[in-house]
C-alpha positions in Angstrom: -8.8 -126.0 -154.4 -9.0 -123.2 -156.4 -10.7 -124.5 -160.2 -11.1 -121.7 -162.7 -13.6 -123.0 -165.0 -13.8 -120.6 -168.2 -16.4 -121.0 -170.8 -16.2 -118.8 -174.2 -17.8 -118.1 -177.1 -16.6 -120.2 -180.1 -16.7 -116.6 -182.1 -13.6 -115.6 -180.0 -11.6 -118.4 -181.3 -9.2 -115.8 -183.7 -9.1 -112.9 -181.0 -8.1 -114.8 -177.8 -5.1 -117.0 -176.9 -7.2 -119.0 -174.6 -4.0 -120.5 -173.4 -2.4 -117.4 -172.8 -5.5 -116.4 -170.8 -5.2 -119.4 -168.8 -1.2 -119.3 -168.4 -2.3 -115.5 -166.8 -5.7 -116.5 -164.4 -3.2 -119.6 -162.6 -0.4 -117.1 -162.2 -2.6 -114.3 -160.6 -3.9 -117.1 -158.7 -0.7 -117.9 -157.7 0.0 -114.1 -157.1 -2.5 -114.0 -154.7 -0.8 -115.5 -151.9 -4.7 -117.6 -150.9 -4.0 -120.8 -153.3 -1.4 -123.2 -153.0 0.5 -124.2 -156.4 -0.3 -127.5 -156.8 -4.0 -127.1 -156.2 -4.7 -124.7 -158.9 -6.4 -125.8 -162.1 -7.5 -123.5 -165.1 -9.4 -124.7 -168.1 -11.3 -123.3 -170.9 -14.5 -124.9 -172.7 -15.7 -123.4 -176.1 -19.5 -123.0 -176.3 -19.6 -123.8 -180.0 -23.9 -123.3 -179.6 -25.0 -119.8 -178.0 -27.2 -117.0 -178.3 -26.2 -113.5 -176.8 -28.2 -110.2 -176.0 -29.4 -108.9 -179.6 -27.8 -112.0 -181.3 -25.9 -110.2 -183.7 -22.9 -113.1 -184.8 -20.1 -110.7 -183.2 -21.3 -110.8 -179.8 -18.4 -112.7 -177.4 -18.7 -114.2 -174.0 -16.3 -115.1 -171.8 -17.9 -116.4 -168.2 -15.4 -117.3 -165.6 -16.4 -119.7 -162.8 -14.1 -119.9 -159.6 -14.8 -122.8 -157.1 -12.8 -122.6 -154.3 -13.0 -124.2 -150.5 -13.5 -122.5 -147.2 -11.2 -120.6 -145.2 -10.8 -117.4 -146.7 -12.7 -114.3 -145.3 -14.9 -112.3 -147.6 -12.3 -109.8 -148.2 -9.6 -112.7 -148.9 -12.2 -113.7 -151.6 -13.3 -110.1 -153.0 -9.6 -109.4 -153.5 -8.8 -112.4 -155.3 -11.6 -112.1 -158.0 -11.1 -108.2 -158.2 -7.3 -109.2 -159.0 -8.1 -111.9 -161.4 -10.9 -109.7 -163.1 -8.5 -107.1 -163.6 -5.9 -109.3 -165.2 -8.4 -110.3 -167.6 -9.9 -107.4 -168.3 -6.7 -106.0 -169.0 -5.5 -109.3 -171.4 -9.0 -108.2 -173.1 -8.8 -104.7 -173.9 -9.6 -104.6 -177.7 -12.4 -106.6 -177.0 -14.4 -104.0 -174.5 -13.3 -101.5 -177.5 -16.2 -103.2 -179.4 -19.5 -103.2 -178.3 -19.8 -107.0 -178.9 -18.1 -108.5 -176.0 -19.5 -109.6 -172.5 -16.6 -110.2 -169.0 -18.3 -112.0 -166.2 -16.2 -113.5 -162.8 -18.1 -115.6 -159.8 -16.5 -117.2 -157.1 -18.4 -120.0 -155.0 -17.3 -122.4 -152.5 -17.2 -125.6 -152.4 -19.0 -128.0 -149.4 -16.1 -129.5 -148.0 -18.4 -132.5 -146.9 -19.7 -133.0 -150.5 -16.5 -132.9 -152.0 -13.9 -135.5 -152.7 -10.2 -135.3 -153.4 -7.1 -137.5 -154.0 -4.0 -135.0 -155.5 -0.6 -136.8 -155.9 0.7 -133.1 -157.0 1.0 -131.7 -153.5 3.4 -134.4 -152.1 6.0 -133.5 -155.1 5.6 -129.5 -154.7 5.7 -129.8 -151.0 8.6 -131.5 -151.1 7.7 -134.3 -149.5 
């Protein structure tokens, strides 16, 4: 259950290909070897209203929240986070060349007793 929610300021619409960013994140998650392809979900949400730092209109943000199921070591979670953050940082290098951009990533584990799922995609991808 690796689900990545990417929230971003609306002023980044012209600067960032969000479909491409979502694909990059999904590919990077898969490349870690920690997540099954049928479980990966990446989605982006545009924040129309926001106030960032000193409120200059050029200020923008991308906030990534990755929810995962339990069962991975602290080292594995850290390695996955570093891989995702590095890939996204590299993709957004032009934004970091300005003094108006902030990027964040947080990984949270889901309590299995309080999470319900039903997935018809897994059997297809597993060939069963």
